[in-house]
N, C-alpha and C positions, 0 to 999 in steps of 0.2 A: 821808857811812857810812851804810849801809840798817840797821832790823830786821827780823828776823822776826816776823811775829803769824801765827796758827791762821786758816786758812781759819774754823773754827767759830766764831771770836769778831768775824768782817764777820757785820754784821746788814744787813735789806733797810732801804734809805733814807741808808745811811752815806755821805758822801761826800769826798771826798780832794783834798788843794789839789794832788801831785800825782801823777804817774801809782803804778799799785800793780805791781809786778815780780812772773813767777814765773823762775825759771834765769836772774835778775843781768840778762837783758836783755829779754829775751818779757814786754809790756805785759799785763797781763791785765785789768785799771780803769783806762780812763783817768782824767787829772784832771779833776774835776770832774763826773763823772758817777754819778748816783744809785746806788748799789747796787741792781740788782733781783733776783729771785728765782733768774732764769736765770741770772745772773752766777754766783753763790753754787752754783748747781746745773753750770754747764761747768765750774768747778773742780774738782767733786768726781767729774763725771763723766771728769775729766782724771788723776783720781787726784792731784791734788795737797793734800799738807794745811798746806802754809807758804806764805806771800808775804811776799816785802820793799816795805818803804816805807820814806821817809826819813827817817834818824834822827830832825831838830829836828821832823818832824812827828808824833812820837810824842811827845814833850815838850807840842806846842801845840794838832794840832790833834786828836788822840784824842777830846779830851772832847765835840766838836763836831762828833764825825763817828758821835753815833749818829741813827737815822732823824728825821728831819725832823718836829718837832712843832710846830701852832701856838704861842707862847708871849705870850698876852697879857699878861705882866709884861712883855715887851721895851719898850724903850722906842721911839719913833716913828724916831729916827736908824738903830740897828743894824736896824729893820724895815725903812727902805727901801731902806740898804747889801742886806740879806738879796733885798729885790724887784727891785732895778737886778744882783745877781747874777745870778739865775735869766732873769731878761730877757737881760745878755749871752750866759748861755750859750745861750739857746732860740734867739738871731738865729743864731749858730755854725753850731747846730745846724741850722738853717731853709737858711743858705747851704750847707752841706753837702750837704743834701737836692735844694735847687737845682743844684749843682753836678753831682751823680753823675746827677739827670734831663737834665741836658743833653748829658752823657756818654753815658747809654743812649740818647739822641735820636739823636746822631751817627751812633753805633754801631748804628743798628735795623737798616742795611741793609748792614754789612759782612759779607760772609761766615763763619758760624759752621759748624762739625760736626756736623750733624745725627746720631740715634740708628742712623738706616740708614747716616750714609757710616762711623762709627766703627767698625760692625758689617763694613762692607765692609774699610778700611785691616785688622781683626783678621782676615779671612776670607783677604788677602791677603799676610798677614805668617804666619800659623801653614803657608800653604802654601807658600810660600818654605821655609819650616823643614823642612816633611813631603819636600823634593825636598832639601835640604842633605844630612838625615840617609840619604838612601837614596843618596847621591853617597859619603858620609864611610864608610859601608856594605860598599858597594864596595870603596872603596882599600884597607880594613882587610882585608877578602877576600883583596887580590891581583886582583881585580878592575879591569880597566880602566874607571873613571869616565866615562859618553859625555858627550865637550865640548856634543855639541847639549843638553845639561841643564844644564850647567853655565853653557854661554850664554842660554840660556832664566832661570836663575834670577838673571843677570847682569842683562838689561833691564830683569827685573821691579826690581830695588832700585835700577838708574837713574833707573828711571820714580819710583821713589816717593820719592826724593830732588831733584827735579826740580819735578815737578807736587805733591806731598803732604807737603813738611818737616814743618809743626807736627803732622800729623796723627800719623805716624808718629814723630816724636821724643815724640811724648808717653804713645807705646804702648811705646816701647823702655821706659821710665826704670824700668815700673812692669807689665811683662808676665812671668807664670810660669804653668809648664803643665810639669806630671811627665812628659808623654806626651816632652819632647824636653832632652836632657842638657844637659848645660853646655858639651860642645864644638862642639853643634847651635847653640844659639844664641847664642853665642858669635863662631862664623865669622861668622851673619846678621850680626849687631851689627857686627862689626869692619868688614865690606865694607860697609856702611851708610852710618857714619860716614867710612870713608875717600873714599868717592863723592862726600861733602857737602866734605871737602875740597877732594878732585880739581876737584871740579865750580866752587870758592870758590877755588881756587889757577888758573883757568879754562885747564883741562885740553882739549887736541880730543878728539871724539869718541873717536878711538881708542887715546889715553893713558885716556882716564877708564875704555874699556873693560877694559884689561890692567890698570890698578891693581884695579880692583874685581875679577876673577877671582883679581889676585893677594893681597888681602883675602882674599877667599872662603876661599882654600885655606892661607891664611898659617899655619896651626897642623897642616896636615894628617899632621904628622910626629908628632903625640901619640896618633894610633891605635896607633903601636909599643909606646906607655910601658906597661908593665903596667898593670892596673885598680887593683890594689893599694898601687900608688902613688898613682895619682892619685885614689883615695878614700882619702891617708890625713889624720885629723884632726889630728895633730901636725905640728910643724917635723919637715922630713927631712932623714935623715944627708947627710950628702956625699956616700955613693955615692947614693944616692937621687935628690939633685940632679942629677948628673954625670948619671943615666941621663935625667933631667928635659930637659936640656940637650941631649942627643941628638936629640929630636925637630927638632933646628933641621936637622941634617944629612940623618936621615931626610927630612924632606920635601923639601927640597932634591933627594933621591935620585928621590924620588916622583914628581914632578911634570917632574922632567928624562929621568929614563931610561924611564919608565912611560909615565907621561899625555902626553908629548910637548910641553911647554909651552917656549916660547921662552927664555933666559934673564933678560932684563928681568924676566918673573912669577917664575921661580925662585926668585932672588935675594931676595926678601922672604922666603920661608919660612926662607930662613938668615939673613940679616939682620935681623930685626924685633927682635930684643932688642941692638942693636948701640945704643947710646948714641951723643949728638953729641959728649961729653967724653971717647969710650974708653972708658968705665967698661963697656959692655956686655960679650954674648957672643956667636959665640963665638972671635971674631977679635979682639976689643979694636979694629974700625976706631969711625974719628972722624972726623965734618966731612962732606966730602963722597966722603971713601971708602965713603959707605953712599950707597946708591942713594936717587934721589928718592920712589921708590915705599914703598922699607923707610923711611924717614924718615918718611913719611906715614902707613903701616901701625903705626909704633911710638907715636906719640900716640892712634890710637886706639885699638890693643889696650890700653896702659894704662889710659886710663880706661872701656873697658867692663870691664876687671878689677876695676877697683874698684867698680863698680856693680855688679855680680853678683856672688850670694853661692857663696862655697865651702866648702869640705869643713872647710876651718881658720880661717875666719874670718865674721862678715857684711859685707854688701856697703856700701859708703859710698852717703850719697847725692850727687846730683848737684853741689849747691853744692862740698862740700867733696871731690870730686874735681877738679872744675874749679882750684880751690883748687892741691891737690896737684899739678898739670899746669901751671898757673900757676910758683909755686914751683921746678921744677925745669926749666922754659925753657930757662934761662939756661946749664945743663950737660948735662942730659939727652935734651931734644929740638931739633930744627931750630926755633929763633927764629920764622921765616915760618910755620910748618907752625903752632906754635903759636899764633898770632895770627889767620890762619884760622881754625883749630879756636874758638878763645874767640869772634868773631866772628859765627859760626854758634849756637855754644851759649849764651853769653851766661854772667855771671856766675851768673845764676840760670837753668839749663838748664830748656827746657820740661820740665814734670810737676813742677817745683819747688814743697814747700809751703812756702810762706812767713806771717808775720805782718808785721802792717801797724802802726803808730804808733797807729791809732785801736783797737787789740786787734781788728780782723775778720782771718780766715784764710781764705787763696785758695791756688790753685793757677795756677804761671807758665803765659799762655796761649799766649804770643806774645814770642821774643828781640829785644832793639831795638837796633839794629845800629850805631846812632848813640849811646844812654842805656842802654850797658848794665844801667845800677843801676835803671834805670823802665822794666820789661816790662811787657806787657800782661797783666794779671791774672784770673782769673775768682775772684767770691766763693763763697767755701763758708759761713764763719759769721760772717755780721755784727756788729758791734763788743759788740753785749748778748751774743753766744752761741748766738743763735739761726741754725737753719740756714737756709740760703736757698733757697729752691723755685725760681725761678726765677732764668734765667740772668742773673745779672749780672757784664758784661765793662767794664773801666776799662783805658784806657790810660794809664800813671803820669804818662808824659809831660806830658798834656794835666791830670795833677791834681795841682799844686802842692803840695799839703795834705796829701796822703798818699806816705807813705814807707815800703820793708820795713824792719824794725827787726830781722829776726831770721830765719835759716832754721830751719823743723820736721823734725824727722826722722822720717817716718811711723811708726816705732817705737813714737814714745811717747804714742801719741796712740790714741783708743779707737774708731778706725772705719777703716774701708778707704775708698779713696778708689771704688770699683767703685758701693760704698754711696751716692756722693754723684754722681758724673758722669750 
């Protein structure tokens, strides 16, 4: 059992024999670590007023958790124990630093996205968004969208998924630009996630192209839904929800009758809200009655919908969205599609903000297919709460002493990732 203590009661020089926690699972001060000014400043910067420590520690160790001052009246035995304790801790810290140095040396030649390459990806992504915005605007005004423009966008998306997976995934989780509305960004993201899944399922190039076109245009029927409904901040009425559901039929009609796409592509607009157990809409199809493309887009659509902000709720962070997809995979989604998506995204999607067992804060840099719980990370703040200026990239698979203890919701921290990257 734990007890709360006020941050104002924590003083420089204190030591705790067990970790100090915030929000039950997040370690803010590791065990046997002398409290520094930066620790206290970090807690206050995060607007944390109280933390938790073990109940028995309150009874036993708080008296000894005051600033360490040389006590000339102590016995020789207690003095030796104190020296041994500090030496053991120093040895552990030294070994930890040596391990990190070894890893940094091994990763020295590992390709890392530079600022210029990040800018290049963002430029390419925003170019895709601009093209999609134009395509959807044409369809909204009953103008036939250029198939060549659509094919160009699809070619760019597939290039990103095959050649720049890590870079584009890190952007998708944090990209915001008021120049592009939800439908534009959502269409791009679903196409990208679907292309990842299709590539992971070893679809041939023709099928991968068809899937990406279908995913890009899966929500095209939404251009016919009144904006007053799309901008509703509260729960939709039954009548409003029926109008939203109509977007599946509208999308199918637009793609088949006006854009003249083949049935396999048009089906996705109609079926992407069907669910594997038959609980979806509009026709309550189930299992193999739903096309393969539609089963793929259903997962991509649901994940992106959860990780993008809506007028009626805030967005989920990637870790929670992945957990929700996993929990629903037995009933709502094709298990094979869900498994492939997880192998790409990992339990901790690229761009997730995480805390380590030593108190450091990091961002997930690369997923680990073989060990999903041990991705490659980049340290943003070290165990003392100090900002890490130089890039420190760690493969958790090769660092047995380090592991992720919790996922941090970006809205709970007093900084933006743009300030750190």
